[in-house]
Kinemage of the C-alpha trace (Angstrom):
@kinemage 1
@onewidth
@group {chain A} dominant
@subgroup {mainchain}
@vectorlist {calphas} color= white
{ca met a 1} P 8.696 -36.437 -14.298
{ca pro a 2} L 4.940 -36.543 -13.671
{ca met a 3} L 2.829 -39.620 -14.310
{ca ile a 4} L -0.066 -39.097 -16.726
{ca glu a 5} L -2.536 -41.935 -17.266
{ca ala a 6} L -5.334 -42.205 -19.759
{ca lys a 7} L -7.085 -45.346 -18.519
{ca ala a 8} L -4.071 -47.430 -17.692
{ca pro a 9} L -4.571 -47.473 -13.953
{ca ser a 10} L -1.677 -48.079 -11.631
{ca phe a 11} L -4.133 -48.417 -8.772
{ca met a 12} L -7.124 -50.693 -8.704
{ca ala a 13} L -9.872 -51.620 -6.311
{ca ile a 14} L -10.541 -55.276 -5.535
{ca ala a 15} L -13.568 -57.257 -4.420
{ca gly a 16} L -15.588 -55.970 -7.354
{ca glu a 17} L -15.328 -52.214 -6.782
{ca gly a 18} L -14.240 -50.554 -9.992
{ca leu a 19} L -13.646 -53.763 -11.913
{ca thr a 20} L -15.475 -54.774 -15.058
{ca pro a 21} L -16.228 -58.477 -15.529
{ca phe a 22} L -13.338 -58.585 -18.045
{ca glu a 23} L -10.866 -57.187 -15.492
{ca ser a 24} L -12.110 -59.470 -12.729
{ca ala a 25} L -11.705 -62.533 -14.939
{ca arg a 26} L -8.213 -61.436 -15.992
{ca leu a 27} L -7.054 -60.895 -12.405
{ca ile a 28} L -8.484 -64.182 -11.211
{ca ala a 29} L -6.957 -66.053 -14.164
{ca ala a 30} L -3.547 -64.545 -13.361
{ca ser a 31} L -3.837 -65.417 -9.679
{ca pro a 32} L -6.957 -67.253 -8.561
{ca asp a 33} L -5.984 -66.637 -4.910
{ca leu a 34} L -7.905 -63.501 -3.885
{ca asp a 35} L -5.766 -63.183 -0.753
{ca val a 36} L -2.685 -62.793 -2.972
{ca ile a 37} L -4.434 -60.199 -5.130
{ca glu a 38} L -5.637 -58.228 -2.093
{ca ala a 39} L -2.181 -58.365 -0.473
{ca thr a 40} L -0.559 -57.087 -3.678
{ca ile a 41} L -2.982 -54.178 -3.875
{ca ala a 42} L -2.649 -53.403 -0.147
{ca ala a 43} L 1.146 -53.274 -0.545
{ca arg a 44} L 0.776 -50.846 -3.458
{ca glu a 45} L -1.635 -48.653 -1.528
{ca ser a 46} L 0.685 -48.445 1.473
{ca arg a 47} L 3.225 -46.527 -0.659
{ca pro a 48} L 1.759 -43.480 -2.416
{ca ile a 49} L 3.246 -42.710 -5.815
{ca ser a 50} L 6.035 -40.169 -5.259
{ca val a 51} L 5.495 -38.087 -8.421
{ca pro a 52} L 2.483 -35.979 -9.433
{ca val a 53} L -0.222 -38.159 -10.998
{ca thr a 54} L -2.750 -37.100 -13.626
{ca ser a 55} L -5.436 -39.704 -14.219
{ca ile a 56} L -7.752 -39.263 -17.203
{ca tyr a 57} L -10.781 -41.560 -17.196
{ca ser a 58} L -14.227 -41.997 -18.685
{ca lys a 59} L -17.360 -43.441 -17.131
{ca arg a 60} L -18.251 -44.503 -20.687
{ca asp a 61} L -15.053 -46.569 -21.031
{ca gly a 62} L -16.822 -49.918 -21.302
{ca val a 63} L -13.638 -51.966 -20.789
{ca val a 64} L -12.105 -50.773 -17.522
{ca gly a 65} L -14.155 -49.583 -14.563
{ca trp a 66} L -13.608 -45.835 -14.045
{ca gln a 67} L -13.270 -46.355 -10.283
{ca ala a 68} L -9.954 -48.099 -10.925
{ca ser a 69} L -8.497 -44.758 -12.050
{ca ile a 70} L -9.201 -42.936 -8.800
{ca asp a 71} L -6.106 -42.863 -6.605
{ca arg a 72} L -7.169 -42.177 -3.036
{ca his a 73} L -3.679 -42.831 -1.665
{ca thr a 74} L -1.541 -40.297 -3.529
{ca pro a 75} L -2.094 -36.751 -2.224
{ca gln a 76} L -0.906 -35.029 -5.423
{ca ala a 77} L -3.126 -37.123 -7.735
{ca glu a 78} L -5.401 -35.174 -10.099
{ca his a 79} L -8.374 -36.850 -11.766
{ca phe a 80} L -10.041 -35.683 -14.971
{ca glu a 81} L -13.259 -37.202 -16.270
{ca val a 82} L -13.810 -37.020 -20.025
{ca arg a 83} L -16.586 -38.304 -22.281
{ca ala a 84} L -14.962 -40.970 -24.444
{ca thr a 85} L -14.970 -44.689 -25.046
{ca his a 86} L -11.983 -46.857 -24.134
{ca leu a 87} L -10.472 -46.636 -27.615
{ca gly a 88} L -11.635 -43.049 -28.021
{ca leu a 89} L -9.414 -41.871 -25.162
{ca gly a 90} L -6.464 -41.872 -27.547
{ca ile a 91} L -8.089 -39.399 -29.942
{ca ser a 92} L -10.378 -37.409 -27.657
{ca pro a 93} L -9.872 -33.626 -28.030
{ca asp a 94} L -10.557 -33.266 -24.290
{ca val a 95} L -7.824 -35.792 -23.455
{ca leu a 96} L -5.372 -34.138 -25.828
{ca lys a 97} L -6.041 -30.713 -24.255
{ca ile a 98} L -5.424 -32.095 -20.759
{ca leu a 99} L -2.242 -33.832 -21.924
{ca ala a 100} L -0.954 -30.667 -23.612
{ca arg a 101} L -1.647 -28.568 -20.537
{ca lys a 102} L -0.053 -31.050 -18.129
{ca leu a 103} L 3.021 -31.610 -20.316
{ca ala a 104} L 3.503 -27.836 -20.663
{ca gln a 105} L 3.592 -27.646 -16.860
{ca ala a 106} L 6.219 -30.402 -16.591
């Protein structure tokens, strides 16, 4: 079964790249040790996701940095940029079209 994400990233950059201030604060509150956070992310990146990945993101999100949705470690990952806000991703016609097309292929 393919993995389809609409701004719920399973991969995330650290050290500021791709993180909004909200995300950075949340990660640091969960584990203030940046070495632990970086080691967790490095472990994730060492094992590409084994199913096809479709990542739908928006540079207008405003809550989650769009860079966090780009998977550079999974060869079969597809990325689709849409114009929507964070909450608007759930009702965006562009997102729904992508979802319909990808689910029809599954």
